C-alpha positions in Angstrom: 44.1 62.9 1.1 44.6 64.5 -2.3 46.5 67.8 -2.3 44.0 70.4 -3.7 46.9 72.2 -5.4 47.8 69.0 -7.3 44.1 68.6 -8.3 44.0 72.1 -9.7 47.2 71.4 -11.6 45.6 68.3 -13.1 42.5 70.3 -14.0 44.6 72.8 -15.9 46.4 70.0 -17.8 43.0 68.6 -18.8 41.9 72.1 -19.9 45.1 72.9 -21.8 45.4 69.4 -23.3 49.2 69.3 -22.5 51.8 69.6 -19.8 53.3 72.6 -21.6 50.0 74.4 -22.0 49.2 73.9 -18.3 52.6 75.2 -17.3 52.1 78.3 -19.4 48.6 78.9 -18.0 49.8 78.4 -14.4 53.0 80.4 -15.0 55.2 77.7 -13.5 57.8 75.4 -15.1 56.9 72.3 -17.1 58.9 70.1 -14.7 56.9 71.5 -11.8 53.7 70.4 -13.5 55.0 67.0 -14.4 56.2 66.5 -10.8 52.8 67.5 -9.4 51.0 65.0 -11.7 53.5 62.2 -10.8 52.9 62.8 -7.1 49.2 62.8 -7.7 49.3 59.5 -9.6 51.4 58.0 -6.9 49.0 59.1 -4.2 46.0 57.6 -6.1 47.8 54.5 -7.4 46.5 55.1 -10.9 47.7 56.5 -14.2 45.7 59.5 -15.1 46.6 60.1 -18.8 48.9 58.9 -21.6 51.1 61.4 -23.4 50.9 61.4 -27.2 52.3 63.7 -29.9 48.9 65.3 -30.1 48.7 66.0 -26.3 47.3 64.0 -23.4 44.7 61.2 -23.5 42.8 60.6 -20.3 42.5 57.1 -18.9 39.3 55.9 -17.2 40.8 57.0 -13.9 41.7 60.3 -15.4 38.1 60.9 -16.7 36.8 60.1 -13.2 39.1 62.5 -11.5 38.5 65.2 -14.1 34.9 65.5 -13.0 36.0 66.0 -9.4 38.7 68.5 -10.4 36.1 70.5 -12.3 33.8 70.6 -9.3 36.7 71.8 -7.1 37.4 74.6 -9.5 33.8 75.7 -9.4 33.6 75.3 -5.7 36.6 77.7 -5.3 35.1 80.1 -7.8 31.8 80.1 -6.0 33.4 80.5 -2.5 35.3 83.6 -3.7 32.2 85.0 -5.3 30.1 84.4 -2.2 32.6 86.1 0.1 32.8 89.1 -2.2 29.0 89.3 -2.4 28.6 89.0 1.3 31.1 91.8 1.8 29.0 94.0 -0.4 25.7 93.1 1.3 24.5 90.8 -1.6 22.9 87.4 -1.5 24.4 84.9 -3.9 25.7 84.3 -6.3 23.3 81.7 -7.7 23.6 80.2 -11.2 20.7 78.4 -12.6 19.9 77.0 -16.1 16.8 75.7 -17.8 14.8 75.2 -20.9 13.1 78.4 -22.1 9.6 77.2 -21.3 10.4 75.8 -17.8 12.1 79.1 -16.9 9.2 81.2 -18.1 6.7 79.0 -16.3 8.4 79.0 -12.9 10.9 81.7 -12.4 9.3 85.2 -12.8 6.4 84.8 -10.3 8.7 83.2 -7.7 11.4 85.9 -8.1 8.8 88.6 -7.7 8.1 87.4 -4.2 11.6 86.1 -3.5 13.1 89.6 -4.0 10.8 91.1 -1.4 12.8 89.2 1.3 16.2 90.0 -0.2 17.5 93.5 -0.7 20.0 92.5 -3.4 20.7 89.3 -5.1 23.3 88.1 -7.6 21.6 85.6 -10.0 22.7 84.3 -13.4 20.1 82.5 -15.6 21.2 80.5 -18.6 18.9 79.0 -21.3 20.0 75.6 -22.6 18.5 72.5 -24.2 17.6 69.5 -22.0 20.6 67.5 -23.1 23.1 70.2 -21.9 21.6 70.8 -18.4 22.6 67.6 -16.7 26.2 68.0 -17.8 26.2 71.5 -16.5 24.9 70.3 -13.1 27.6 67.7 -12.9 30.3 70.1 -13.9 29.2 72.8 -11.4 28.3 75.3 -14.1 24.8 75.6 -12.6 23.2 74.7 -9.3 19.6 74.2 -10.4 18.1 73.2 -13.7 14.6 74.2 -14.6 13.1 71.5 -16.8 10.1 69.4 -17.9 9.7 66.7 -15.2 7.9 63.4 -14.7 8.8 62.2 -18.2 11.4 59.7 -17.2 13.5 58.8 -14.1 16.6 61.1 -13.9 20.0 59.5 -13.5 20.9 58.2 -10.0 23.1 61.2 -9.2 20.4 63.8 -10.1 17.4 64.7 -7.9 14.2 66.0 -9.4 11.2 67.8 -7.9 8.0 68.7 -9.8 6.8 72.1 -8.8 3.9 73.0 -11.2 1.6 71.5 -13.8 0.4 73.5 -16.8 -2.3 72.6 -19.3 -1.4 72.6 -23.0 -3.4 74.8 -25.4 -3.6 75.6 -29.0 -2.2 79.2 -29.3 -3.6 81.3 -32.2 -3.4 84.9 -33.2 -5.8 87.7 -32.2 -7.7 87.8 -35.4 -11.3 86.6 -35.4 -12.4 83.2 -36.6 -14.9 80.5 -35.9 -12.5 78.3 -33.9 -14.2 75.2 -32.3 -13.5 74.8 -28.6 -12.1 72.5 -27.6 -10.0 72.2 -30.8 -9.3 68.7 -32.1 -5.9 68.0 -33.5 -7.6 65.8 -36.1 -8.0 69.1 -37.9 -4.3 69.8 -37.7 -3.6 69.4 -41.4 -5.8 72.4 -42.2 -3.5 74.8 -40.3 0.0 76.2 -40.6 2.2 75.5 -37.6 5.2 76.6 -35.5 6.5 73.6 -33.6 9.6 72.8 -31.4 12.8 71.7 -33.1 15.0 70.3 -30.3 14.7 66.6 -29.5 13.9 67.2 -25.8 11.1 66.5 -23.4 8.9 69.4 -24.6 8.9 68.2 -28.2 8.2 64.6 -27.1 5.1 65.9 -25.2 3.9 67.9 -28.2 4.4 64.9 -30.5 2.5 62.8 -28.0 -0.5 65.1 -28.3 -0.7 64.4 -32.0 -0.3 60.7 -31.4 -3.2 60.8 -29.0 -5.3 62.3 -31.7 -4.2 59.6 -34.1 -2.8 62.1 -36.6 0.8 62.6 -37.8 2.8 65.7 -36.8 2.1 68.4 -39.4 4.6 68.8 -42.2 3.6 72.4 -42.8 5.5 73.6 -39.8 8.3 76.1 -39.0 10.6 74.4 -36.5 11.6 76.9 -33.9 13.0 76.7 -30.3 12.8 80.4 -29.5 9.7 81.2 -27.5 9.8 84.8 -28.5 10.0 84.0 -32.2 7.4 81.3 -32.0 4.9 83.6 -30.4 5.7 86.4 -32.9 5.2 84.0 -35.9 1.8 83.0 -34.5 0.8 86.6 -33.8 1.9 88.0 -37.2 1.8 85.2 -39.7 -1.5 83.4 -39.1 0.2 80.3 -37.8 -0.7 78.3 -34.7 1.4 76.5 -32.1 1.0 74.4 -28.9 2.2 75.8 -25.7 1.6 75.4 -22.0 -0.7 78.2 -20.7 1.8 79.7 -18.4 4.4 80.1 -21.2 1.9 82.3 -23.2 0.3 83.9 -20.1 1.7 87.4 -20.8 0.5 87.6 -24.4 -2.8 86.0 -23.5 -3.5 88.6 -20.8 -2.7 91.4 -23.3 -5.0 89.9 -26.0 -2.3 89.6 -28.6 -2.7 85.8 -28.6 -5.6 83.5 -27.8 -5.7 80.0 -26.3 -8.0 77.2 -27.2 -8.3 74.0 -25.2 -7.1 70.9 -27.0 -9.6 68.0 -27.1 -6.8 65.3 -27.0 -4.8 67.0 -24.2 -5.2 64.2 -21.6 -2.1 65.2 -19.7 -0.6 68.4 -18.5 3.0 69.5 -18.7 5.0 69.1 -15.5 7.8 71.5 -14.7 10.3 71.6 -11.9 13.9 71.6 -10.9 16.8 69.2 -10.9 20.0 69.4 -8.8 23.1 67.3 -8.1 22.4 65.0 -5.1 25.9 64.9 -3.8 26.2 68.7 -3.9 22.8 69.5 -2.4 21.5 73.0 -2.4 23.1 76.2 -1.2 20.9 78.2 1.3 19.9 80.6 -1.5 19.0 77.8 -3.9 17.0 76.1 -1.2 15.1 79.4 -0.4 14.3 79.8 -4.1 12.9 76.3 -4.4 10.8 76.9 -1.3 9.3 79.9 -3.0 8.6 77.8 -6.1 6.9 75.2 -3.9 4.7 77.9 -2.5 3.7 78.9 -6.1 2.8 75.3 -7.1 -0.4 74.8 -9.0 -0.6 71.1 -8.6 
């Protein structure tokens, strides 16, 4: 069995980029670090990195072990945090990430009910682009990722569950106007748009709506990935956008934005969660997902 202390030393070498840097960070001698790495390599029967003038270069075996070392580091961090939280009567901690739209669609309503059964909870929520979330799951930075689902099969080590479906709508400002309902995107070139910038699942779905209408994506468009800014531009600048209904629900209920059905919207947006299969879910994460399942709309 691998000595966990040696694995943590290896992790620090990877993070520092050198034996010297790791020794400084760990407050031990450089020979002690070198000895720990040599024993680890002997135990594994593999060379983990090559030493160069610029620092270390990981071998294929080193890259494989680095992922496990990162997971151990996060496991120890979470264990300490969970014990501290339990001593203070708290539930958690739970770290989740997600795309802005998926988080808005799923998290608030579920948390409103979830907190009724928990007196206190330690929860961290991080907004990231699609491409970053899988890496964060693998590295242990987050336990759950809230994303657009059912677009493509996730990688073999990632589990996915769809929890809600949400129709797309044309979102317009509160001003009057003779808007046809449903609105056809064949008239898209008459309007000024705010559209997503990031090359993620949400943008692909929006682009697919224009493709279904047989029209190009409008060129007169502000590209923006901030939901707050997108909705403000629509509200104040006489622009329009396409959003799932849940994402704009708050503004729609207050009357500061209006939603029109889209004639070509033959599919709905699916949102849900992803997690790392080999790690599974903590009791708190599992309880949150069960709340989300109870709030499913499809």
